[in-house]
mmCIF file of the N, C-alpha and C atoms, coordinates in Angstrom:
data_MODEL
# 
_entry.id   MODEL 
# 
loop_
_atom_site.group_PDB 
_atom_site.id 
_atom_site.type_symbol 
_atom_site.label_atom_id 
_atom_site.label_alt_id 
_atom_site.label_comp_id 
_atom_site.label_asym_id 
_atom_site.label_entity_id 
_atom_site.label_seq_id 
_atom_site.pdbx_PDB_ins_code 
_atom_site.Cartn_x 
_atom_site.Cartn_y 
_atom_site.Cartn_z 
_atom_site.occupancy 
_atom_site.B_iso_or_equiv 
_atom_site.pdbx_formal_charge 
_atom_site.auth_seq_id 
_atom_site.auth_comp_id 
_atom_site.auth_asym_id 
_atom_site.auth_atom_id 
_atom_site.pdbx_PDB_model_num 
ATOM 1   N N  . UNK A 1 1  ? -9.069 100.696 -42.565 1.00 0.00 ? 1  UNK A N  1 
ATOM 2   C CA . UNK A 1 1  ? -8.177 99.603  -42.937 1.00 0.00 ? 1  UNK A CA 1 
ATOM 3   C C  . UNK A 1 1  ? -6.747 100.092 -43.171 1.00 0.00 ? 1  UNK A C  1 
ATOM 4   N N  . UNK A 1 2  ? -6.551 101.389 -43.235 1.00 0.00 ? 2  UNK A N  1 
ATOM 5   C CA . UNK A 1 2  ? -5.203 101.905 -43.446 1.00 0.00 ? 2  UNK A CA 1 
ATOM 6   C C  . UNK A 1 2  ? -4.266 101.479 -42.324 1.00 0.00 ? 2  UNK A C  1 
ATOM 7   N N  . UNK A 1 3  ? -4.757 101.445 -41.095 1.00 0.00 ? 3  UNK A N  1 
ATOM 8   C CA . UNK A 1 3  ? -3.900 101.070 -39.961 1.00 0.00 ? 3  UNK A CA 1 
ATOM 9   C C  . UNK A 1 3  ? -3.473 99.618  -40.079 1.00 0.00 ? 3  UNK A C  1 
ATOM 10  N N  . UNK A 1 4  ? -4.354 98.748  -40.553 1.00 0.00 ? 4  UNK A N  1 
ATOM 11  C CA . UNK A 1 4  ? -4.002 97.331  -40.716 1.00 0.00 ? 4  UNK A CA 1 
ATOM 12  C C  . UNK A 1 4  ? -2.900 97.187  -41.757 1.00 0.00 ? 4  UNK A C  1 
ATOM 13  N N  . UNK A 1 5  ? -3.015 97.935  -42.830 1.00 0.00 ? 5  UNK A N  1 
ATOM 14  C CA . UNK A 1 5  ? -1.983 97.894  -43.868 1.00 0.00 ? 5  UNK A CA 1 
ATOM 15  C C  . UNK A 1 5  ? -0.677 98.472  -43.330 1.00 0.00 ? 5  UNK A C  1 
ATOM 16  N N  . UNK A 1 6  ? -0.784 99.468  -42.469 1.00 0.00 ? 6  UNK A N  1 
ATOM 17  C CA . UNK A 1 6  ? 0.388  100.144 -41.928 1.00 0.00 ? 6  UNK A CA 1 
ATOM 18  C C  . UNK A 1 6  ? 1.262  99.187  -41.123 1.00 0.00 ? 6  UNK A C  1 
ATOM 19  N N  . UNK A 1 7  ? 0.678  98.421  -40.220 1.00 0.00 ? 7  UNK A N  1 
ATOM 20  C CA . UNK A 1 7  ? 1.504  97.525  -39.398 1.00 0.00 ? 7  UNK A CA 1 
ATOM 21  C C  . UNK A 1 7  ? 2.046  96.368  -40.235 1.00 0.00 ? 7  UNK A C  1 
ATOM 22  N N  . UNK A 1 8  ? 1.293  95.922  -41.218 1.00 0.00 ? 8  UNK A N  1 
ATOM 23  C CA . UNK A 1 8  ? 1.779  94.842  -42.075 1.00 0.00 ? 8  UNK A CA 1 
ATOM 24  C C  . UNK A 1 8  ? 2.961  95.316  -42.923 1.00 0.00 ? 8  UNK A C  1 
ATOM 25  N N  . UNK A 1 9  ? 2.878  96.536  -43.444 1.00 0.00 ? 9  UNK A N  1 
ATOM 26  C CA . UNK A 1 9  ? 3.970  97.083  -44.242 1.00 0.00 ? 9  UNK A CA 1 
ATOM 27  C C  . UNK A 1 9  ? 5.216  97.297  -43.391 1.00 0.00 ? 9  UNK A C  1 
ATOM 28  N N  . UNK A 1 10 ? 5.023  97.725  -42.148 1.00 0.00 ? 10 UNK A N  1 
ATOM 29  C CA . UNK A 1 10 ? 6.152  97.935  -41.245 1.00 0.00 ? 10 UNK A CA 1 
ATOM 30  C C  . UNK A 1 10 ? 6.868  96.611  -40.978 1.00 0.00 ? 10 UNK A C  1 
ATOM 31  N N  . UNK A 1 11 ? 6.098  95.551  -40.775 1.00 0.00 ? 11 UNK A N  1 
ATOM 32  C CA . UNK A 1 11 ? 6.691  94.233  -40.534 1.00 0.00 ? 11 UNK A CA 1 
ATOM 33  C C  . UNK A 1 11 ? 7.428  93.742  -41.784 1.00 0.00 ? 11 UNK A C  1 
ATOM 34  N N  . UNK A 1 12 ? 6.833  93.963  -42.951 1.00 0.00 ? 12 UNK A N  1 
ATOM 35  C CA . UNK A 1 12 ? 7.486  93.535  -44.200 1.00 0.00 ? 12 UNK A CA 1 
ATOM 36  C C  . UNK A 1 12 ? 8.819  94.244  -44.398 1.00 0.00 ? 12 UNK A C  1 
ATOM 37  N N  . UNK A 1 13 ? 8.853  95.545  -44.130 1.00 0.00 ? 13 UNK A N  1 
ATOM 38  C CA . UNK A 1 13 ? 10.109 96.277  -44.318 1.00 0.00 ? 13 UNK A CA 1 
ATOM 39  C C  . UNK A 1 13 ? 11.160 95.810  -43.325 1.00 0.00 ? 13 UNK A C  1 
ATOM 40  N N  . UNK A 1 14 ? 10.749 95.484  -42.097 1.00 0.00 ? 14 UNK A N  1 
ATOM 41  C CA . UNK A 1 14 ? 11.689 94.960  -41.109 1.00 0.00 ? 14 UNK A CA 1 
ATOM 42  C C  . UNK A 1 14 ? 12.227 93.600  -41.543 1.00 0.00 ? 14 UNK A C  1 
ATOM 43  N N  . UNK A 1 15 ? 11.355 92.746  -42.060 1.00 0.00 ? 15 UNK A N  1 
ATOM 44  C CA . UNK A 1 15 ? 11.790 91.421  -42.506 1.00 0.00 ? 15 UNK A CA 1 
ATOM 45  C C  . UNK A 1 15 ? 12.750 91.516  -43.686 1.00 0.00 ? 15 UNK A C  1 
ATOM 46  N N  . UNK A 1 16 ? 12.579 92.540  -44.550 1.00 0.00 ? 16 UNK A N  1 
ATOM 47  C CA . UNK A 1 16 ? 13.518 92.737  -45.651 1.00 0.00 ? 16 UNK A CA 1 
ATOM 48  C C  . UNK A 1 16 ? 14.903 93.088  -45.118 1.00 0.00 ? 16 UNK A C  1 
ATOM 49  N N  . UNK A 1 17 ? 14.946 93.945  -44.102 1.00 0.00 ? 17 UNK A N  1 
ATOM 50  C CA . UNK A 1 17 ? 16.236 94.310  -43.497 1.00 0.00 ? 17 UNK A CA 1 
ATOM 51  C C  . UNK A 1 17 ? 16.879 93.099  -42.842 1.00 0.00 ? 17 UNK A C  1 
ATOM 52  N N  . UNK A 1 18 ? 16.072 92.265  -42.222 1.00 0.00 ? 18 UNK A N  1 
ATOM 53  C CA . UNK A 1 18 ? 16.583 91.052  -41.576 1.00 0.00 ? 18 UNK A CA 1 
ATOM 54  C C  . UNK A 1 18 ? 17.153 90.107  -42.638 1.00 0.00 ? 18 UNK A C  1 
ATOM 55  N N  . UNK A 1 19 ? 16.451 89.976  -43.760 1.00 0.00 ? 19 UNK A N  1 
ATOM 56  C CA . UNK A 1 19 ? 16.908 89.083  -44.823 1.00 0.00 ? 19 UNK A CA 1 
ATOM 57  C C  . UNK A 1 19 ? 18.234 89.547  -45.416 1.00 0.00 ? 19 UNK A C  1 
ATOM 58  N N  . UNK A 1 20 ? 18.456 90.860  -45.402 1.00 0.00 ? 20 UNK A N  1 
ATOM 59  C CA . UNK A 1 20 ? 19.705 91.416  -45.927 1.00 0.00 ? 20 UNK A CA 1 
ATOM 60  C C  . UNK A 1 20 ? 20.805 91.462  -44.868 1.00 0.00 ? 20 UNK A C  1 
ATOM 61  N N  . UNK A 1 21 ? 20.516 90.951  -43.676 1.00 0.00 ? 21 UNK A N  1 
ATOM 62  C CA . UNK A 1 21 ? 21.471 90.929  -42.553 1.00 0.00 ? 21 UNK A CA 1 
ATOM 63  C C  . UNK A 1 21 ? 21.908 92.344  -42.157 1.00 0.00 ? 21 UNK A C  1 
ATOM 64  N N  . UNK A 1 22 ? 20.994 93.300  -42.269 1.00 0.00 ? 22 UNK A N  1 
ATOM 65  C CA . UNK A 1 22 ? 21.270 94.703  -41.944 1.00 0.00 ? 22 UNK A CA 1 
ATOM 66  C C  . UNK A 1 22 ? 20.828 94.984  -40.507 1.00 0.00 ? 22 UNK A C  1 
ATOM 67  N N  . UNK A 1 23 ? 21.735 94.790  -39.559 1.00 0.00 ? 23 UNK A N  1 
ATOM 68  C CA . UNK A 1 23 ? 21.381 94.932  -38.148 1.00 0.00 ? 23 UNK A CA 1 
ATOM 69  C C  . UNK A 1 23 ? 21.016 96.368  -37.797 1.00 0.00 ? 23 UNK A C  1 
ATOM 70  N N  . UNK A 1 24 ? 21.783 97.354  -38.293 1.00 0.00 ? 24 UNK A N  1 
ATOM 71  C CA . UNK A 1 24 ? 21.490 98.757  -37.980 1.00 0.00 ? 24 UNK A CA 1 
ATOM 72  C C  . UNK A 1 24 ? 20.143 99.174  -38.545 1.00 0.00 ? 24 UNK A C  1 
ATOM 73  N N  . UNK A 1 25 ? 19.875 98.762  -39.771 1.00 0.00 ? 25 UNK A N  1 
ATOM 74  C CA . UNK A 1 25 ? 18.602 99.102  -40.395 1.00 0.00 ? 25 UNK A CA 1 
ATOM 75  C C  . UNK A 1 25 ? 17.434 98.454  -39.681 1.00 0.00 ? 25 UNK A C  1 
ATOM 76  N N  . UNK A 1 26 ? 17.604 97.189  -39.296 1.00 0.00 ? 26 UNK A N  1 
ATOM 77  C CA . UNK A 1 26 ? 16.547 96.469  -38.589 1.00 0.00 ? 26 UNK A CA 1 
ATOM 78  C C  . UNK A 1 26 ? 16.315 97.078  -37.209 1.00 0.00 ? 26 UNK A C  1 
ATOM 79  N N  . UNK A 1 27 ? 17.400 97.441  -36.531 1.00 0.00 ? 27 UNK A N  1 
ATOM 80  C CA . UNK A 1 27 ? 17.271 98.051  -35.203 1.00 0.00 ? 27 UNK A CA 1 
ATOM 81  C C  . UNK A 1 27 ? 16.578 99.411  -35.294 1.00 0.00 ? 27 UNK A C  1 
ATOM 82  N N  . UNK A 1 28 ? 16.805 100.132 -36.377 1.00 0.00 ? 28 UNK A N  1 
ATOM 83  C CA . UNK A 1 28 ? 16.154 101.427 -36.570 1.00 0.00 ? 28 UNK A CA 1 
ATOM 84  C C  . UNK A 1 28 ? 14.669 101.267 -36.882 1.00 0.00 ? 28 UNK A C  1 
ATOM 85  N N  . UNK A 1 29 ? 14.314 100.186 -37.571 1.00 0.00 ? 29 UNK A N  1 
ATOM 86  C CA . UNK A 1 29 ? 12.914 99.961  -37.939 1.00 0.00 ? 29 UNK A CA 1 
ATOM 87  C C  . UNK A 1 29 ? 12.079 99.378  -36.800 1.00 0.00 ? 29 UNK A C  1 
ATOM 88  N N  . UNK A 1 30 ? 12.722 98.747  -35.843 1.00 0.00 ? 30 UNK A N  1 
ATOM 89  C CA . UNK A 1 30 ? 12.000 98.069  -34.761 1.00 0.00 ? 30 UNK A CA 1 
ATOM 90  C C  . UNK A 1 30 ? 11.055 99.006  -33.991 1.00 0.00 ? 30 UNK A C  1 
ATOM 91  N N  . UNK A 1 31 ? 11.482 100.211 -33.595 1.00 0.00 ? 31 UNK A N  1 
ATOM 92  C CA . UNK A 1 31 ? 10.545 101.104 -32.899 1.00 0.00 ? 31 UNK A CA 1 
ATOM 93  C C  . UNK A 1 31 ? 9.338  101.502 -33.746 1.00 0.00 ? 31 UNK A C  1 
ATOM 94  N N  . UNK A 1 32 ? 9.541  101.613 -35.059 1.00 0.00 ? 32 UNK A N  1 
ATOM 95  C CA . UNK A 1 32 ? 8.421  101.948 -35.947 1.00 0.00 ? 32 UNK A CA 1 
ATOM 96  C C  . UNK A 1 32 ? 7.412  100.801 -35.999 1.00 0.00 ? 32 UNK A C  1 
ATOM 97  N N  . UNK A 1 33 ? 7.924  99.576  -36.003 1.00 0.00 ? 33 UNK A N  1 
ATOM 98  C CA . UNK A 1 33 ? 7.047  98.404  -35.992 1.00 0.00 ? 33 UNK A CA 1 
ATOM 99  C C  . UNK A 1 33 ? 6.274  98.354  -34.677 1.00 0.00 ? 33 UNK A C  1 
ATOM 100 N N  . UNK A 1 34 ? 6.975  98.616  -33.569 1.00 0.00 ? 34 UNK A N  1 
ATOM 101 C CA . UNK A 1 34 ? 6.318  98.640  -32.260 1.00 0.00 ? 34 UNK A CA 1 
ATOM 102 C C  . UNK A 1 34 ? 5.184  99.658  -32.242 1.00 0.00 ? 34 UNK A C  1 
ATOM 103 N N  . UNK A 1 35 ? 5.457  100.835 -32.773 1.00 0.00 ? 35 UNK A N  1 
ATOM 104 C CA . UNK A 1 35 ? 4.452  101.904 -32.782 1.00 0.00 ? 35 UNK A CA 1 
ATOM 105 C C  . UNK A 1 35 ? 3.233  101.503 -33.613 1.00 0.00 ? 35 UNK A C  1 
ATOM 106 N N  . UNK A 1 36 ? 3.486  100.916 -34.777 1.00 0.00 ? 36 UNK A N  1 
ATOM 107 C CA . UNK A 1 36 ? 2.389  100.491 -35.652 1.00 0.00 ? 36 UNK A CA 1 
ATOM 108 C C  . UNK A 1 36 ? 1.554  99.396  -34.981 1.00 0.00 ? 36 UNK A C  1 
ATOM 109 N N  . UNK A 1 37 ? 2.222  98.453  -34.309 1.00 0.00 ? 37 UNK A N  1 
ATOM 110 C CA . UNK A 1 37 ? 1.501  97.378  -33.620 1.00 0.00 ? 37 UNK A CA 1 
ATOM 111 C C  . UNK A 1 37 ? 0.678  97.926  -32.460 1.00 0.00 ? 37 UNK A C  1 
ATOM 112 N N  . UNK A 1 38 ? 1.257  98.842  -31.692 1.00 0.00 ? 38 UNK A N  1 
ATOM 113 C CA . UNK A 1 38 ? 0.547  99.415  -30.553 1.00 0.00 ? 38 UNK A CA 1 
ATOM 114 C C  . UNK A 1 38 ? -0.690 100.199 -30.998 1.00 0.00 ? 38 UNK A C  1 
ATOM 115 N N  . UNK A 1 39 ? -0.561 100.909 -32.104 1.00 0.00 ? 39 UNK A N  1 
ATOM 116 C CA . UNK A 1 39 ? -1.714 101.642 -32.613 1.00 0.00 ? 39 UNK A CA 1 
ATOM 117 C C  . UNK A 1 39 ? -2.792 100.691 -33.135 1.00 0.00 ? 39 UNK A C  1 
ATOM 118 N N  . UNK A 1 40 ? -2.370 99.565  -33.694 1.00 0.00 ? 40 UNK A N  1 
ATOM 119 C CA . UNK A 1 40 ? -3.337 98.572  -34.165 1.00 0.00 ? 40 UNK A CA 1 
ATOM 120 C C  . UNK A 1 40 ? -4.094 97.953  -32.998 1.00 0.00 ? 40 UNK A C  1 
ATOM 121 N N  . UNK A 1 41 ? -3.408 97.776  -31.877 1.00 0.00 ? 41 UNK A N  1 
ATOM 122 C CA . UNK A 1 41 ? -4.072 97.255  -30.679 1.00 0.00 ? 41 UNK A CA 1 
ATOM 123 C C  . UNK A 1 41 ? -5.073 98.291  -30.159 1.00 0.00 ? 41 UNK A C  1 
ATOM 124 N N  . UNK A 1 42 ? -4.666 99.537  -30.195 1.00 0.00 ? 42 UNK A N  1 
ATOM 125 C CA . UNK A 1 42 ? -5.498 100.619 -29.660 1.00 0.00 ? 42 UNK A CA 1 
ATOM 126 C C  . UNK A 1 42 ? -6.853 100.711 -30.369 1.00 0.00 ? 42 UNK A C  1 
ATOM 127 N N  . UNK A 1 43 ? -6.858 100.428 -31.676 1.00 0.00 ? 43 UNK A N  1 
ATOM 128 C CA . UNK A 1 43 ? -8.125 100.516 -32.414 1.00 0.00 ? 43 UNK A CA 1 
ATOM 129 C C  . UNK A 1 43 ? -8.699 99.140  -32.739 1.00 0.00 ? 43 UNK A C  1 
ATOM 130 N N  . UNK A 1 44 ? -8.287 98.147  -31.963 1.00 0.00 ? 44 UNK A N  1 
ATOM 131 C CA . UNK A 1 44 ? -8.867 96.796  -31.992 1.00 0.00 ? 44 UNK A CA 1 
ATOM 132 C C  . UNK A 1 44 ? -8.695 96.047  -33.313 1.00 0.00 ? 44 UNK A C  1 
ATOM 133 N N  . UNK A 1 45 ? -7.580 96.260  -33.992 1.00 0.00 ? 45 UNK A N  1 
ATOM 134 C CA . UNK A 1 45 ? -7.270 95.442  -35.162 1.00 0.00 ? 45 UNK A CA 1 
ATOM 135 C C  . UNK A 1 45 ? -6.601 94.158  -34.706 1.00 0.00 ? 45 UNK A C  1 
ATOM 136 N N  . UNK A 1 46 ? -5.728 94.291  -33.703 1.00 0.00 ? 46 UNK A N  1 
ATOM 137 C CA . UNK A 1 46 ? -5.046 93.134  -33.113 1.00 0.00 ? 46 UNK A CA 1 
ATOM 138 C C  . UNK A 1 46 ? -5.360 93.060  -31.624 1.00 0.00 ? 46 UNK A C  1 
ATOM 139 N N  . UNK A 1 47 ? -5.253 91.860  -31.077 1.00 0.00 ? 47 UNK A N  1 
ATOM 140 C CA . UNK A 1 47 ? -5.359 91.711  -29.630 1.00 0.00 ? 47 UNK A CA 1 
ATOM 141 C C  . UNK A 1 47 ? -4.006 92.031  -29.012 1.00 0.00 ? 47 UNK A C  1 
ATOM 142 N N  . UNK A 1 48 ? -4.035 92.418  -27.750 1.00 0.00 ? 48 UNK A N  1 
ATOM 143 C CA . UNK A 1 48 ? -2.814 92.838  -27.061 1.00 0.00 ? 48 UNK A CA 1 
ATOM 144 C C  . UNK A 1 48 ? -1.747 91.747  -27.053 1.00 0.00 ? 48 UNK A C  1 
ATOM 145 N N  . UNK A 1 49 ? -2.144 90.520  -26.743 1.00 0.00 ? 49 UNK A N  1 
ATOM 146 C CA . UNK A 1 49 ? -1.172 89.431  -26.652 1.00 0.00 ? 49 UNK A CA 1 
ATOM 147 C C  . UNK A 1 49 ? -0.605 89.053  -28.016 1.00 0.00 ? 49 UNK A C  1 
ATOM 148 N N  . UNK A 1 50 ? -1.402 89.196  -29.051 1.00 0.00 ? 50 UNK A N  1 
ATOM 149 C CA . UNK A 1 50 ? -0.928 88.910  -30.404 1.00 0.00 ? 50 UNK A CA 1 
ATOM 150 C C  . UNK A 1 50 ? 0.170  89.899  -30.785 1.00 0.00 ? 50 UNK A C  1 
ATOM 151 N N  . UNK A 1 51 ? -0.068 91.174  -30.520 1.00 0.00 ? 51 UNK A N  1 
ATOM 152 C CA . UNK A 1 51 ? 0.933  92.196  -30.822 1.00 0.00 ? 51 UNK A CA 1 
ATOM 153 C C  . UNK A 1 51 ? 2.197  91.962  -30.001 1.00 0.00 ? 51 UNK A C  1 
ATOM 154 N N  . UNK A 1 52 ? 2.023  91.596  -28.754 1.00 0.00 ? 52 UNK A N  1 
ATOM 155 C CA . UNK A 1 52 ? 3.163  91.333  -27.882 1.00 0.00 ? 52 UNK A CA 1 
ATOM 156 C C  . UNK A 1 52 ? 3.988  90.161  -28.407 1.00 0.00 ? 52 UNK A C  1 
ATOM 157 N N  . UNK A 1 53 ? 3.312  89.130  -28.873 1.00 0.00 ? 53 UNK A N  1 
ATOM 158 C CA . UNK A 1 53 ? 3.997  87.953  -29.407 1.00 0.00 ? 53 UNK A CA 1 
ATOM 159 C C  . UNK A 1 53 ? 4.785  88.316  -30.669 1.00 0.00 ? 53 UNK A C  1 
ATOM 160 N N  . UNK A 1 54 ? 4.188  89.101  -31.540 1.00 0.00 ? 54 UNK A N  1 
ATOM 161 C CA . UNK A 1 54 ? 4.862  89.521  -32.767 1.00 0.00 ? 54 UNK A CA 1 
ATOM 162 C C  . UNK A 1 54 ? 6.101  90.351  -32.422 1.00 0.00 ? 54 UNK A C  1 
ATOM 163 N N  . UNK A 1 55 ? 5.953  91.291  -31.487 1.00 0.00 ? 55 UNK A N  1 
ATOM 164 C CA . UNK A 1 55 ? 7.086  92.126  -31.076 1.00 0.00 ? 55 UNK A CA 1 
ATOM 165 C C  . UNK A 1 55 ? 8.217  91.276  -30.516 1.00 0.00 ? 55 UNK A C  1 
ATOM 166 N N  . UNK A 1 56 ? 7.867  90.324  -29.695 1.00 0.00 ? 56 UNK A N  1 
ATOM 167 C CA . UNK A 1 56 ? 8.867  89.464  -29.070 1.00 0.00 ? 56 UNK A CA 1 
ATOM 168 C C  . UNK A 1 56 ? 9.626  88.662  -30.112 1.00 0.00 ? 56 UNK A C  1 
ATOM 169 N N  . UNK A 1 57 ? 8.928  88.079  -31.043 1.00 0.00 ? 57 UNK A N  1 
ATOM 170 C CA . UNK A 1 57 ? 9.564  87.254  -32.072 1.00 0.00 ? 57 UNK A CA 1 
ATOM 171 C C  . UNK A 1 57 ? 10.477 88.079  -32.968 1.00 0.00 ? 57 UNK A C  1 
ATOM 172 N N  . UNK A 1 58 ? 10.005 89.267  -33.355 1.00 0.00 ? 58 UNK A N  1 
ATOM 173 C CA . UNK A 1 58 ? 10.821 90.113  -34.215 1.00 0.00 ? 58 UNK A CA 1 
ATOM 174 C C  . UNK A 1 58 ? 12.060 90.619  -33.478 1.00 0.00 ? 58 UNK A C  1 
ATOM 175 N N  . UNK A 1 59 ? 11.911 90.944  -32.207 1.00 0.00 ? 59 UNK A N  1 
ATOM 176 C CA . UNK A 1 59 ? 13.051 91.427  -31.432 1.00 0.00 ? 59 UNK A CA 1 
ATOM 177 C C  . UNK A 1 59 ? 14.094 90.326  -31.268 1.00 0.00 ? 59 UNK A C  1 
ATOM 178 N N  . UNK A 1 60 ? 13.649 89.108  -31.049 1.00 0.00 ? 60 UNK A N  1 
ATOM 179 C CA . UNK A 1 60 ? 14.572 87.980  -30.937 1.00 0.00 ? 60 UNK A CA 1 
ATOM 180 C C  . UNK A 1 60 ? 15.388 87.819  -32.219 1.00 0.00 ? 60 UNK A C  1 
ATOM 181 N N  . UNK A 1 61 ? 14.716 87.930  -33.355 1.00 0.00 ? 61 UNK A N  1 
ATOM 182 C CA . UNK A 1 61 ? 15.395 87.766  -34.639 1.00 0.00 ? 61 UNK A CA 1 
ATOM 183 C C  . UNK A 1 61 ? 16.421 88.885  -34.844 1.00 0.00 ? 61 UNK A C  1 
ATOM 184 N N  . UNK A 1 62 ? 16.047 90.117  -34.527 1.00 0.00 ? 62 UNK A N  1 
ATOM 185 C CA . UNK A 1 62 ? 16.956 91.253  -34.710 1.00 0.00 ? 62 UNK A CA 1 
ATOM 186 C C  . UNK A 1 62 ? 18.170 91.103  -33.794 1.00 0.00 ? 62 UNK A C  1 
ATOM 187 N N  . UNK A 1 63 ? 17.958 90.651  -32.581 1.00 0.00 ? 63 UNK A N  1 
ATOM 188 C CA . UNK A 1 63 ? 19.063 90.496  -31.646 1.00 0.00 ? 63 UNK A CA 1 
ATOM 189 C C  . UNK A 1 63 ? 20.040 89.399  -32.070 1.00 0.00 ? 63 UNK A C  1 
ATOM 190 N N  . UNK A 1 64 ? 19.575 88.422  -32.847 1.00 0.00 ? 64 UNK A N  1 
ATOM 191 C CA . UNK A 1 64 ? 20.451 87.346  -33.317 1.00 0.00 ? 64 UNK A CA 1 
ATOM 192 C C  . UNK A 1 64 ? 21.382 87.806  -34.438 1.00 0.00 ? 64 UNK A C  1 
ATOM 193 N N  . UNK A 1 65 ? 21.014 88.889  -35.124 1.00 0.00 ? 65 UNK A N  1 
ATOM 194 C CA . UNK A 1 65 ? 21.840 89.345  -36.256 1.00 0.00 ? 65 UNK A CA 1 
ATOM 195 C C  . UNK A 1 65 ? 23.227 89.747  -35.816 1.00 0.00 ? 65 UNK A C  1 
# 
């Protein structure tokens, strides 16, 4: 279950940076979120399309900052 907590924590930290309007911080955290999501897919915590959808939505938000 550590991997499930890992991707959730990564998303939470990214959302905190987004809430603070910190574009550099959010852009730096995005690859870490991607890595956590990809590893969660690899061990069947998330489905591939679910992870892809989450990545897409978060990237859109970061690009709007």
